[in-house]
Structure formats: C-alpha cells, structure tokens
GUGU-953909 format. One record per residue (C-alpha): residue number from 1; x, y, z. Coordinates in steps of 0.5 Angstrom, whole numbers, plus 500, padded with zeros to 3 digits. Example, Ala and Ser with C-alpha at 12.3 -4.5 7.8 and 13.67 -1.06 7.14 Angstrom:
2
<1,<525,491,516>>,
<2,<527,498,514>>,
***
This chain:
394
<1,<231,278,525>>,
<2,<234,281,518>>,
<3,<229,286,515>>,
<4,<230,283,508>>,
<5,<229,276,510>>,
<6,<223,278,514>>,
<7,<220,282,508>>,
<8,<221,276,504>>,
<9,<218,271,509>>,
<10,<212,276,509>>,
<11,<211,276,501>>,
<12,<212,268,501>>,
<13,<206,268,506>>,
<14,<202,271,501>>,
<15,<204,266,496>>,
<16,<202,260,500>>,
<17,<196,263,503>>,
<18,<193,262,496>>,
<19,<193,269,492>>,
<20,<196,275,492>>,
<21,<192,281,496>>,
<22,<189,286,491>>,
<23,<190,293,492>>,
<24,<185,297,496>>,
<25,<180,301,493>>,
<26,<182,307,497>>,
<27,<189,308,496>>,
<28,<190,314,501>>,
<29,<188,308,507>>,
<30,<193,303,505>>,
<31,<200,305,502>>,
<32,<207,305,503>>,
<33,<208,312,501>>,
<34,<211,315,508>>,
<35,<206,321,508>>,
<36,<200,317,506>>,
<37,<202,311,511>>,
<38,<203,317,516>>,
<39,<196,320,516>>,
<40,<193,313,516>>,
<41,<197,311,523>>,
<42,<195,318,526>>,
<43,<188,315,525>>,
<44,<189,308,528>>,
<45,<193,312,534>>,
<46,<187,316,535>>,
<47,<182,311,534>>,
<48,<186,307,539>>,
<49,<183,312,545>>,
<50,<176,309,544>>,
<51,<179,302,546>>,
<52,<182,304,553>>,
<53,<177,299,557>>,
<54,<173,294,554>>,
<55,<169,288,556>>,
<56,<168,281,552>>,
<57,<161,279,550>>,
<58,<163,272,550>>,
<59,<158,266,548>>,
<60,<153,271,545>>,
<61,<154,270,538>>,
<62,<160,265,538>>,
<63,<163,259,542>>,
<64,<156,256,543>>,
<65,<155,252,537>>,
<66,<149,248,539>>,
<67,<144,254,539>>,
<68,<145,261,536>>,
<69,<137,262,535>>,
<70,<134,268,538>>,
<71,<132,264,544>>,
<72,<139,264,546>>,
<73,<142,271,543>>,
<74,<136,275,546>>,
<75,<137,272,553>>,
<76,<145,271,554>>,
<77,<146,279,553>>,
<78,<140,284,554>>,
<79,<140,291,552>>,
<80,<140,292,560>>,
<81,<147,288,560>>,
<82,<149,293,555>>,
<83,<147,299,558>>,
<84,<150,296,565>>,
<85,<157,295,561>>,
<86,<157,303,559>>,
<87,<155,305,566>>,
<88,<160,301,569>>,
<89,<165,305,565>>,
<90,<167,300,559>>,
<91,<168,304,553>>,
<92,<168,298,548>>,
<93,<165,291,547>>,
<94,<169,286,543>>,
<95,<163,282,540>>,
<96,<165,275,538>>,
<97,<162,272,532>>,
<98,<162,265,530>>,
<99,<164,264,522>>,
<100,<159,259,521>>,
<101,<152,262,523>>,
<102,<155,268,520>>,
<103,<156,265,513>>,
<104,<150,262,513>>,
<105,<146,268,515>>,
<106,<150,272,510>>,
<107,<149,267,504>>,
<108,<142,266,505>>,
<109,<142,259,506>>,
<110,<136,255,509>>,
<111,<130,258,513>>,
<112,<133,255,520>>,
<113,<135,258,527>>,
<114,<141,262,524>>,
<115,<137,265,518>>,
<116,<136,272,522>>,
<117,<143,271,525>>,
<118,<146,277,521>>,
<119,<139,281,523>>,
<120,<140,280,531>>,
<121,<148,281,530>>,
<122,<146,288,527>>,
<123,<141,290,533>>,
<124,<147,288,538>>,
<125,<152,292,534>>,
<126,<147,298,534>>,
<127,<145,297,541>>,
<128,<152,298,543>>,
<129,<154,304,539>>,
<130,<147,307,542>>,
<131,<150,306,549>>,
<132,<156,311,546>>,
<133,<161,305,546>>,
<134,<166,302,541>>,
<135,<165,295,538>>,
<136,<170,290,536>>,
<137,<167,286,530>>,
<138,<171,280,532>>,
<139,<171,274,527>>,
<140,<171,268,533>>,
<141,<171,261,529>>,
<142,<170,254,532>>,
<143,<176,250,532>>,
<144,<175,246,525>>,
<145,<174,253,522>>,
<146,<181,255,524>>,
<147,<184,248,522>>,
<148,<182,249,515>>,
<149,<185,256,515>>,
<150,<191,253,517>>,
<151,<192,248,512>>,
<152,<187,249,506>>,
<153,<188,255,501>>,
<154,<181,254,499>>,
<155,<179,255,506>>,
<156,<183,262,506>>,
<157,<179,264,500>>,
<158,<173,263,503>>,
<159,<175,267,509>>,
<160,<177,273,505>>,
<161,<170,273,501>>,
<162,<166,272,508>>,
<163,<170,278,511>>,
<164,<169,282,504>>,
<165,<162,281,505>>,
<166,<162,283,513>>,
<167,<166,289,512>>,
<168,<162,292,507>>,
<169,<156,290,511>>,
<170,<158,295,517>>,
<171,<162,300,513>>,
<172,<156,305,513>>,
<173,<157,305,521>>,
<174,<161,310,525>>,
<175,<168,308,523>>,
<176,<171,312,529>>,
<177,<167,306,533>>,
<178,<167,300,529>>,
<179,<173,296,528>>,
<180,<174,290,524>>,
<181,<178,284,528>>,
<182,<181,279,523>>,
<183,<181,273,527>>,
<184,<181,271,534>>,
<185,<187,266,536>>,
<186,<188,264,529>>,
<187,<192,258,531>>,
<188,<196,258,525>>,
<189,<203,255,527>>,
<190,<207,258,522>>,
<191,<208,266,523>>,
<192,<210,267,515>>,
<193,<203,263,513>>,
<194,<199,267,518>>,
<195,<202,274,515>>,
<196,<200,272,508>>,
<197,<193,270,510>>,
<198,<192,277,515>>,
<199,<195,281,509>>,
<200,<190,278,504>>,
<201,<184,279,509>>,
<202,<186,286,511>>,
<203,<186,288,503>>,
<204,<180,285,502>>,
<205,<177,289,508>>,
<206,<180,295,506>>,
<207,<177,294,499>>,
<208,<170,295,501>>,
<209,<171,299,508>>,
<210,<176,304,506>>,
<211,<175,308,513>>,
<212,<175,303,518>>,
<213,<180,301,523>>,
<214,<183,294,522>>,
<215,<185,290,528>>,
<216,<191,285,527>>,
<217,<194,280,531>>,
<218,<200,274,531>>,
<219,<199,267,530>>,
<220,<198,261,534>>,
<221,<194,264,540>>,
<222,<196,271,540>>,
<223,<200,271,546>>,
<224,<206,277,546>>,
<225,<211,272,543>>,
<226,<206,271,537>>,
<227,<206,278,536>>,
<228,<213,279,536>>,
<229,<214,275,530>>,
<230,<210,279,526>>,
<231,<212,285,521>>,
<232,<206,291,521>>,
<233,<202,291,515>>,
<234,<203,296,509>>,
<235,<196,299,511>>,
<236,<197,304,517>>,
<237,<190,304,519>>,
<238,<191,298,524>>,
<239,<191,297,531>>,
<240,<195,290,533>>,
<241,<193,286,539>>,
<242,<195,280,544>>,
<243,<192,276,549>>,
<244,<195,275,556>>,
<245,<193,269,561>>,
<246,<200,268,564>>,
<247,<201,264,568>>,
<248,<195,259,566>>,
<249,<197,255,572>>,
<250,<193,260,576>>,
<251,<189,264,571>>,
<252,<186,257,568>>,
<253,<185,253,575>>,
<254,<179,249,575>>,
<255,<178,249,567>>,
<256,<176,243,564>>,
<257,<179,245,557>>,
<258,<187,246,555>>,
<259,<192,242,560>>,
<260,<188,236,563>>,
<261,<191,237,570>>,
<262,<188,244,570>>,
<263,<181,241,573>>,
<264,<185,238,579>>,
<265,<187,245,581>>,
<266,<183,249,586>>,
<267,<185,255,590>>,
<268,<192,257,587>>,
<269,<194,263,590>>,
<270,<197,269,586>>,
<271,<203,271,588>>,
<272,<205,264,590>>,
<273,<210,262,595>>,
<274,<213,255,598>>,
<275,<209,255,604>>,
<276,<202,257,600>>,
<277,<203,251,595>>,
<278,<206,246,599>>,
<279,<199,242,600>>,
<280,<196,245,594>>,
<281,<201,241,590>>,
<282,<198,235,592>>,
<283,<192,236,588>>,
<284,<195,234,582>>,
<285,<196,226,581>>,
<286,<201,226,576>>,
<287,<208,227,578>>,
<288,<210,231,571>>,
<289,<204,235,572>>,
<290,<205,237,579>>,
<291,<212,239,577>>,
<292,<209,244,572>>,
<293,<205,247,577>>,
<294,<211,247,582>>,
<295,<214,251,577>>,
<296,<209,256,577>>,
<297,<211,259,584>>,
<298,<219,257,582>>,
<299,<218,262,577>>,
<300,<216,268,581>>,
<301,<210,270,578>>,
<302,<208,277,581>>,
<303,<207,284,579>>,
<304,<214,286,577>>,
<305,<214,280,572>>,
<306,<208,282,569>>,
<307,<210,289,568>>,
<308,<217,286,564>>,
<309,<213,282,560>>,
<310,<208,288,558>>,
<311,<214,292,557>>,
<312,<216,287,551>>,
<313,<210,288,547>>,
<314,<210,295,548>>,
<315,<217,296,546>>,
<316,<215,292,539>>,
<317,<209,297,538>>,
<318,<214,303,539>>,
<319,<219,300,535>>,
<320,<214,299,529>>,
<321,<210,305,531>>,
<322,<204,302,531>>,
<323,<198,302,537>>,
<324,<197,296,541>>,
<325,<191,293,545>>,
<326,<190,287,549>>,
<327,<183,285,548>>,
<328,<183,279,552>>,
<329,<186,278,559>>,
<330,<182,274,565>>,
<331,<182,269,570>>,
<332,<177,263,571>>,
<333,<173,265,577>>,
<334,<170,258,579>>,
<335,<175,255,584>>,
<336,<180,261,584>>,
<337,<181,265,591>>,
<338,<177,272,590>>,
<339,<183,276,593>>,
<340,<188,273,588>>,
<341,<184,273,582>>,
<342,<183,281,583>>,
<343,<190,282,585>>,
<344,<192,279,578>>,
<345,<187,283,574>>,
<346,<189,289,578>>,
<347,<197,287,576>>,
<348,<195,286,569>>,
<349,<191,292,568>>,
<350,<196,297,571>>,
<351,<202,294,567>>,
<352,<198,295,561>>,
<353,<196,302,562>>,
<354,<203,304,565>>,
<355,<205,302,557>>,
<356,<199,306,554>>,
<357,<196,299,552>>,
<358,<188,299,552>>,
<359,<185,293,554>>,
<360,<179,288,554>>,
<361,<177,284,560>>,
<362,<175,276,558>>,
<363,<169,276,560>>,
<364,<162,279,562>>,
<365,<159,274,565>>,
<366,<161,267,562>>,
<367,<166,264,567>>,
<368,<171,269,568>>,
<369,<166,274,570>>,
<370,<166,281,572>>,
<371,<158,281,573>>,
<372,<156,274,575>>,
<373,<149,272,574>>,
<374,<145,273,580>>,
<375,<142,265,581>>,
<376,<135,268,583>>,
<377,<134,273,578>>,
<378,<138,271,573>>,
<379,<141,279,572>>,
<380,<148,281,571>>,
<381,<151,284,578>>,
<382,<158,287,578>>,
<383,<163,284,582>>,
<384,<165,290,586>>,
<385,<172,288,588>>,
<386,<173,286,580>>,
<387,<170,293,578>>,
<388,<175,296,583>>,
<389,<181,291,580>>,
<390,<179,294,573>>,
<391,<179,301,576>>,
<392,<172,302,574>>,
<393,<166,305,577>>,
<394,<164,302,583>>,
***
C-alpha cells in the first residue's frame, strides 16, 4: 500500500476515534527522531526475549462474567498453579483482565464482590513475578464492551481513561517483565479506526508508564491478515502480536461458540486426507457446512502450510523492524484426537520459533489445556505429550 495513503489513513483513524493523542510525558520513549526511536526499539527487541514461551491464564480474571469474586479467583488458578507454570518452563503468563470489574474496582464503585478485584489482581501479578516469569497485562473485555468501542467514540474515551489508570497503577513494577497489551481481539472491523484507537491508548499509557513495553495488535480478531493492515506506532517501545488458530475446522472442533457446525465435529485429524475425512464429513448435517469442512482437507493443512503463513507475519515484522509475538494459539481438547492435536501444536510452535517469534499457548487448564484438572483432586496435571509438543520440560 502507498505509504503516504497509509499515513493519512492512520491520522484519519485518530480523528474518528474521538481525539488526537497527547504527547507522552517521557519523549525519550516515543519519538519520531531516528536515534530516539532506535533506542526504544532496542528495548522492545530485548524485552521480547522475556516472552519466548508463554501460557494464557484464561477465565481467571476474564471470560467468566457470572462471578469474579474471591470465591472464584482464589480457586481457579492458585499459587501452586503459578509455580507449576514456572516449573514447566514457561517464561511468561498472559493475564487476561475483564474491563468491567476492573473499572468498577479501580473507580471504587460499591461494596460488592468486585470491590477488591484490583487487590486480588495485584496478588496474581506479584505472584507471577515472584516465580521469575514476565506478565502480559491483557485488557480482555466482553463482547458488549468491544462493540461499544467499535462504534462509540465516548467508549474509546473511557477505555483511554481506564488504561491511563491501569498503567499508572502497575508502572512501579519491574518494566523489564510487566507488559501492557492494549486489547485482546478488538473486533473493530475498520483497520484505520483501530489504528487511531490504538495510537490514542498507547499515548495514554506512555504518559504514565514511560518505561514499560506496550503490546499492540491488528483489528478484528488479531489474525495475521489483520496485523498486515497496520503500520507501526511512532512509539518504538512496542511489541506486535497476532493470534493463530487456523484452520478453525480443526482447532475448534466440538466448540459450542463460533460457527454452529463446529459442535458436530469430532475426531477431525491433522493432517487430513480424503480417506480419513470420508466418514467424518457425514457428521455435518448441512450441505453448505459440510462443503466448508471438506475444504479443510482439500486445502492441505500441514506443517509446510503453517510455516509459510508464519513467514508472512515474520516478513511484516522484518520490513517494519519491530518485534513480534503470537500470544494465542491452541486446539480445543474435548473431542480432538490427542495425536493430531499435539502434532498441530508442535507444527505451530516450531514454525514460530524458526522465525524468531515468541509465543503463548491458549490455555493452562480451561478447555485447550496444557495442564488439565485431575477429576478427583482438582489439581492441574501437565499433559506430557502436549508439554513435549511445546518443547518444554517433561
């Protein structure tokens, strides 16, 4: 794309997001001056080394809107679980945080179960750091929050204010190991609007947290194609992320969300062939959905194809001279053949590492599990085959 048009589009995105970003309080961390930006980029590249092998702590402080009380968070992931993550060889935890209870707690609203949400979140962050791991502070809001940001400039204003408070709150932690991720899968379909929103939030973070590294992403669901629509921020101390779940027909088989026909899928193999798919196609009652699944094996999904896709992301990073991470990838466990699932995880992980891209698997023990809960004891038990597929300690 023509560079002048792209720059104009990014500026236009700033305008439609509600306001022009303010200058950061520490110009040494965000500047268009080549020597200053170069130093900030060096910091981002160096800190990306703390995000080589990560795990997502899902449905702990996000994705569980019915209950964020201490009764839930104190049991969902424990100190023992965090110690186990470190023992397994993970060097960072992506800590997803729902915007609604976070905002309620930070603003001091009410005396309900979310009143001490921030205090419990502090304990989680500090426990992860105490185990020697880095932490990605990931704003991971529910669907309605994202839809408001997508269409309402006042919602963008509120997100900017929330991030300004959140970044200031954690600015006193070790900036080498505390990262601020602007938003998980923003679902803003207009890449230019998202570019403007992201620039505003990044500037607000930088005002109050001049030393921390920011994690930015593309619009929509943060796929590789979404990343490629973006131009890097002027702030050099930024790492860029993308998510990878392709092909969803395999990774989300049996899932009760997303495409309705996924719930019918069981035992879809990876890689697939005509012989292995012949009977499995009959699981899908609708002919149009059956056609989509048939294209899964016709598209020849294998390690080579995955590697070529990762190369596209890596090329974007190299062209723009910015560090990359893939902080979500995984395959739903419930009805997936274990050998196929672990083969896919292995192929994605090795493709990322071949391109020098750090990763964080989805997730610890909540559906895509690297360490499912034991049915009798409730304790998290590492799956040795998945651990091996991730290249971690057995």
